[in-house]
Phi, psi and omega in degrees: 000312181293330178300321176302317180292327174297308184300327180293328188285345184292324180291324178295319176305318182291329187276350175272341193296336189266357181212089180232118178295142189294151166286148184255102182269129180289325185217091177290143187279127180289338183247036181289168189299338174177182184286185186299123182270125176289132183243035170309126190293146181226100186301307176304315185293322181293321183289327178290326179298321180296324188288338180265008180261122178240150166290141168211168172226147175194145180290119176236109185054038169090008187233123184279105178283133167253142180209157176249139181216131173235126178273132183219234179224174172063194178295127181293152170261126181249116181259124185240124180271180184238199182277138185097353182208185182216196172300342173307329188293346177271014180309320175281311190282323183299316177299323182291324176285331180293319181296326176286354173102004187281147157282126184229128177245128182225088184271162161285124185292168182311128166087353185239157184061220176274007179277145181299167195230079179285167185284331184234178174093025189265007171300130188293344176283329171293316173304313176304326173297324172307303192284327170311312184285331175294316175305314181297321184281341177265004177057048187251344180274199006279329184272145177216160162260122187252125182235120183226144180238139178058234179309317179304323179290327175289328173293317178307306182294325176297320172309304189290323180293322182276338180224061183301326181297338180257014176241117183280321179203157175228141178231132184237125181247124176037062179208135166283165180245130186302135174083001182245132179303142005264039182312305188300337171280319183297319189276005171259353187280151180306327185291343175254031171309330189278337176303312186284330180294305189286351174285344180285130178288128167085318186302313180292331179295317189293323184278335186258328181305131186086356177236029187298316176307308177304312179304304184292324172304311178297316188286328178293323180282330178295341184253359186255156162262306169274073189282357175293344179295336182262078177289168181308316176306313184295311179298322177295326177298313178293320181298314179300323187281329182274353174267355176302149176306124188083352185295307176307313179303310185293325172302315183289333184290336174303321178283325187284344174273003189293326177297309180306311185297319186292320171302310180297320181292328178288338168284312183300324183300333182299338178239106179298151166297136176250342169302159175292142179227131177251124172251128181251131171232138172291130184299332180268014183229244180280335177054236182286352181299323182307306182293322181289328182295311191302329182293351177274346181238351181218156187259340184233086191241132167251164175213152190219131176255134176257118182283152179072019182222142164271224181294331193265052189311320183287333175270325178277323183224072184295328183282325175291330176287311178299324180299305180307322177293308182307320181290331182268330186283147173297154182292157184274084178240000000 
């Protein structure tokens, strides 16, 4: 099912390709995979890429995980989504990486999308262990490039902190890390009202259940600059997935785990990451804050700001995000 939706998204990707604001890099990498890459759409290449992306399911740490996978070359790229989305959020970026020859894995995280929805285990360090085990069971490792947006970014950091020898590079998209400055300030601003709301046990589920489409449409728009990225089909896809039994509760458990995540991240931060780290922020969202925060936990940090995007950078400006990733990632050799 997800594969068919991914194919359907290619036409929309082509229509976006001709007018994408450039990403603004605070620190261009001297050893990037190449110079600025032209991302002009190539419909046959994207169609071939989509045909090479397959759905799968596998048991990982007692949880039935759903994933998308395309086999290519070199160090695999692992794409991790966040709350309010699923692996479907990578529908534009994943085919572009596949056309460049990368092996790409995009799972639905614990409790979300077509992955099973256990009652517990939503600490980001624990979910990182799920993904590490998934990589191993699919014989993709041991080294990977980990890219995460929102909650997936928190998981990506925990993955790299727990398995630094297995991570070649990390990219974190538009999310703060619990427990790492300026986290304490960010969680108090009006824009993060939902952090506190979702942390309340049972109440968000009671108020949103049965209204998933209306709520997600409002929430996506409130956090977006290019809200046209969220078409009716996209919103209905996400609403169906968050209306699945247990999905709302599972999603809110990610927020309820923030205190435990903060304590764990403060321990992780005592040993800084040494692999290349990229922070990507939407100009209408966290912007340069992502890169600034990552310098508290890593020694080799680059940062990019995506113009014309709010929080949902990979969906609002997919070609600018893909361009930034291709400049950052090691080539698929």
